[in-house]
N, C-alpha and C positions, 0 to 999 in steps of 0.2 A: 829555491831553498830545499834542502834535503830534510827528511823527517827527523834526523838527528839534530838539526839546527833549529827546528821549530820549537818555540816556547809557548804556543797557544794554550797548552794544557794548564799552565800556571794561572790563567785567567778564566778557565772553564773547568775547574776540577770537579770530579765526582767523588773523590775520596781524599781524606787528609789524615795522616798519622802524626800524633804529637809525641815526640820522643822526649822523655823526661817529665811526662805529665805528673801532676801532683795535686792533692786536695788541699795543700797548704796555701792559704791566701797570700803568704809572703813570697811565694815562688813565682818567677816570671811565667812559667808554664801554666800556672793556674789562671793568670790573667788572660793568656792567649786562649785557653779553653773557654773561659767566660766570654771573651770577645767573639769567638766563632759562634757560640750559642746565642748570644744577644743579637748578632748579625742575622740570625736565622738562616745559617748556611744549610742548604737543602741536601747536600751530599752526606756521605758516611764519615764519621769521626772515630778514629781509633787511638785512644790513649795507650802509650807504651811506657811501662815502668815495671820491672820485676818485683818491686816492693808492694804492689797493690793488685787486688783482684777486680776491683771496681772503683771508679771515680765518678761521683755525681751521677749515678745511674747508668754509666757507660761501662761496658766490660773493658778491663785494662789488660793489655797483652804484655807478656814478659819480654818479648823481643819482636822485631820486625818479621823475622822468619815464621813466627806463629800466626801471622795474619795471612789468610789464604788469598785475599783479594789483591788486585793490582792497586798500588798507591800512587796517585797522581802527584801529591805533594807530601813530603815528610818534613815536618818542622823540627829542627834540632835545637832543643832548649836545654842543653847539657854543657858541661865544661869542654873547653877546646880539645883536651886529650881524649875525652870520651867520644867526641865526634869522630876522631880518627879510629878509635877502637871499634866503634860500631860499623863504620864503613869498611873496615878490614874483615868484617864478618859477612854473613849471608844477607845481601840487600838486593837480590835480583828482582824483587817485586816493586822497587822504587823507580819511578819515572823522573821525578824532580825533587829537589831539596831546597829548603830555606833555612840557612844556618844563622840563627840570631846570635849565637855565641860570639863573644869577643875573645881576646887573647891570642890573636894571630898577628899578621904583619904589622898592625898598628902599634904593637908593643916592642918592636925592635928585632934584632937578628934571630933570637930564639923563636919568636912568633912567626917570622918570615919563613924559617925552615919548616915549621908546622904547616904553614899555608901552602908551601910548595908541595908538601906531602899530601895535603888535602886535594890540591889540584890534580896531582897524579892519580890519586884514588878515584876521583870523579871521572877522569878520562878512562881509566881501566874498567870501571863499573858501568860506564855509559850513562851517567846521571848528570842532568843539567841542574845547575845550582845558583841560587842567589845568596849573596853574603860572602864570607861571614861578616859579623859585626854590623848587623842591619836590623831593621824592623820588619822588612818583608813587604807584604801587600795589604792595602786597604782597598777593597773593590766593591763598589755599590752595584755593579752589574751582576756579578756572580755571588755576591754576599759573602765574601771572604775577608776576614780581618785577623791578621797574624800579629798585630801590634801588641806589645806587652805593657802598654801604658793604659791605666784604667780610664774608663769613659768619664768618670767623675772628675778626672784631672785634665783629660784631653777630649774635647767634644768631637764627635764624628759628623762630618758634613753629609747632607742629603745627596741624592743622585742628581748629577748634571752632566755637562758635556766636556769639561776640561780634565785631562789626565796629567799627573805630575810625576816626573822622574827625578830622583835625587840620590846622591851618595849618602847624604847626611840624614840620619834618623831624627835628630833633634829638629832639623829644618822641616822634615815631613810632619812631625807632630805639631810644630808651631803654626805652620800655614794651614793645616787642617783645622786646628782649634780656632784660629782667627776667621777663616772662611765660614766655618759653622756659626760662629758668634755673629757674623755680619750677614747671615742669611744666604750665603753662597754655597754651591755644592761642587762635587767632583764626580768624574766617572771612575777613574782608577788612580791610586797613588802607589808608587813603587820606590821603596828604599832598599838599594842593592849593596850598600856598604863597600867592602873591599874589592868587590868585582872579581872574585876568583874565577868566575865563569861568565854568567849573564851580566851584561853591561848596558849602558845607555843605548848603544847601537842595536843590540838585540831587541830591546824594548821599543825603540823607534820603528824597527821593521814590523813589529806586531801592531803597534798603534796606527801605523800608516794605513793598514787595511781593517782597522777596528771601527765598525760602524757606530759604536757607542761613544767614541772619542771625536769631538768636534775640533779640539785644539790641544796642543801639548805645551807644557811648561817644564823647562829643564833647569835644575840647579846643578852646576858642574864644578867639581874640584879639579878633576883631571880627565883626560881621554887617553886611553892606552893605545888604541889602534886608530890612528888618524885617518887612514884611507877608508877603513870600514865605516867610521863615523860620517865622513863626507858623503859616502854613497847612501847610507841609511837616512841621514838628515835631508839630503837633496830629494830623495823619493818621498819622504814624509811631507816636506814643504809643498810639493806639487799637489797634495791632496788636502792639506789643512795647515793652518798657521802654527808655527813653532816659535816659542819665545824662550830665551835663555838668559840666565844670570851666571856669569863666570866669577867665582871667588878664588882667592889666592892669587890675585893679579900681581901683587908686589911681594917683595921678599918676606916681610913678617907674616903675611897671610899664607904664603906658600909653605913656610915652616910649620904653621899651625895645621895646614892640610896634611902634611906629612905625618905628624904625630896623631892626627885624627883617624885617617883611614889608610895611612901608608902611601898616600897619593904623591906623585911627582907632577907638580902643576904645570911646568913648562913655561915657555915665553907667552905672555898674554897676547902679544901682537899676532902670534900664530892662530890663536883662538879667534881673535877679532877678524882676521882675514878669512878664516873658515866660516864664520857666521855670515859674512858678506857674500862669500861664494855660494853658499847653500841657500841663502834667502832667509835665514833665521833672523828674527827680530831680537836684537840684544837690548837688555835693560841693565841699569847700573846698580840697582839696589833691591833688597828684599821687598820693600814697599811697592816698588814698580812691578815686580813679578806678581805680587798679590793682586794689584790693580788689574794686571793683564788677565789673570785667572778669572776675575769677576766679570770683566767686560766681554771676554771671549766665550763665556758661557752663554751669552745672549746674542752677540753680534759677530758678524764676519768683517774682516778688514775692508776698508774702502779704498778707492783709487786716488782720491784727492786729499788735500790738507786744509780745506776751507771750513771754518768753524763758525756757526751761529751761536751767539751767547744770549740767553734770556734770563733775567733776574728781577727780583723785586728790591734789590739793594744796589745802588750805584757803585759803592766802593768795592763790593764783591765782584761786580762785573768788570771793573777796571783791573782788579787783581787777576781774574781769569784770563783777560785779554793779554796782560803782560806775560803770564805764564805760558800761554799759547805761543806767543812770538818767540820766547826763549826756548821752547821745545821744537821749534822749526815748523810750527803750524801757522796758518794765516787766519786773520780776522778781517774779512773784506767788508767794505761799505755795502749797505743795502741799497738797491736801485731806487731811483726817485719814484718809480711807479709803485713799488712795494711800500715806500715810506708814506705815500698818500693813502694807501689802503689801511696801513697800520694806524694812522692818525684817526681814521674813522672808527676803528674798533677798540682802541685802547684808551685808558684814562687820559684826561686832558693834560696832565703834567708828565706823562710818560715820555721818555727819550726813545725816539724811534730810529736811532742809528744802531750800529752793532758795536758794543752790546746794547740790547734792548732792555731798558730799565722801566719796569712796570710800576715802580714806586709803592709807597705804603697804601695807595688807594686800590691796589690790585684785588680783583675777584678771581675765582677759580677759572672762569671762562676766558680771562685775558691771556693766560698762559697758552691755551690752545689756539686762540686767535693769533697770537704772535707767531706760533709755529705754522699755522695754516696760511696766513697772509704773506709770509716771506716765501717767494718762489723757490721750489725745491732745487732748481738748477743753479741757485746762487750759493749753495753751501753743500758740504759733503756729510756733515754730522752736526748735531746740536748739543750744547751743554746747557742744561736748565738748572738754575740755582734757585732753591726755595728757602727763604727766611720766613719763619712761621709767625712773626710778630703782627703783620697786618690783620686788622680785625675781621675783614671780610674773606680771608683766605681759610678754606676748610679742608678736611681730609678728602672731600669729594674730588679735589683736583687730581688726586692719584689716578682714579679710574679714567678721568677725562684725558690725562696725558697718556696713560697706557693705551687707551683706545686709539688715539692718534698714532702713537708709535707702532702699534700692531698693523695699522693699515698703510703706514707711510712708506716703509721700505728702506729707511735710512736710520742710522743709530741716533737715539736720543738718550744722552747720559744725564743722570740726576745727581746733583750734589746738594746736600743738606747739612749745614754745620749747626752746632749748638749742643745743648745739654739734654736733660731727661725728656722734655716734651718733644724736642726736635727728633730725638732718637725714636720715640714712640711713633711719630708721624712718618719718619723714614721707613720704619718697619712695614708700613702699608705698601710701600713700593716693592720690597723684597717678597712680600706675599703674592704679588702679581707676577713675579719672575723677572722684574726689572732690576738691574744692578744699581746699588746706591753707594755713593761715595761721600765720605764724611768730611772732606775738605776740598776746596777748589783745586788745590794742587793735585790731589788724588784723581779727580775727574780729568784733569788735563793730561796726567800720565797715561790714563786709560785711553784717552782720545789719541795720544801719540802712538800707542800700540796699534790701534785700528788704522792709523794712517801710515803704518809701515815702519815705525820707529821714530825716534826724535832726532834732533840736530846732530847728535854724536855720530849717527850712522848715515853715511852718504850713499 
């Protein structure tokens, strides 16, 4: 990769210029400035707006040319025409740009003409760019947040190991908010919009060698350069799991994608084939992609498809077993040797088959006993369902299960359904770093991801 192709500086910036900066709380640029400062970005921030001398204690520059330092990222938060006007001027000190402005290709022929001009200017000036029509970067590693949505409205996730790539800004905001609300985190989130320059392939090339990223989640409307994508995705999959959700599969969704980012979605079958060829794990819905993010923060994929189910509610266990079979997973019988050991350790009325039903007589230690006494060679991962009604079940079960999972070496997925009390108990798992799933189906979807995808992908 040549220096001109490298986009590492977007994720390791030392300086950011905010073009169109404003002290007005109603302006998008004001929210971006606030986001950067609340993120505690360690580099230099240069507000740019000829109408102000200072904004929130920072010197405001009349133009980019007035800034003597090299600018790693210039955030353009001005109307589309102003973006072109500024780039036509002196911008030799800009290395990269994030154009959050809309009004380009997604608006029709006139906007496409402006986007073509934008692309030509970027090439002429030697500037790499994300956008236009995007949110940009939320990065827990370098403490960059260019999202113009207030934190009171969209919660920011803590640092973790999954990075998310998406054309859609609304998708980025939605999944960040829900992951944060459910106690899960991210490494980096990139919303690249219309892809006038930087696209998913460029980002995959970076994330493949990024030590902070354990896994990658892709939300795809379209891929412009198929060959480049295949090469980048194949290299990334060799080093870490990649999960993808393709939207715009059918004609109505494809029309919506075109009006959204000007994307040409193409034949879904071509994407399906590309995912199989590269080893990308395809998921079918937003919920599946969110479940994948949560589980891949903690666990790596496994080689088999055998699931051990442990629960204190027989009906829930049956539901999980059915969902596993439908997802292409296996729920094998437990060996007779293990059955005898389980009978010695578990309540008298417990069912010691798979699913293992601990019943309403369950105590904290019974969950760990069920995990320990079932030989590890008989399953590839475990789904543990907790219903908090039994009187002898306490919050102490959380540490007991976590200690087992930490020393065991195989994934242990927790599902806990219910209302306020169940959510409070479930939060104890997220505090320990274990992913928690709030429905049996959600836990099974996560298990399917760890097993390399569900029955739809052969």
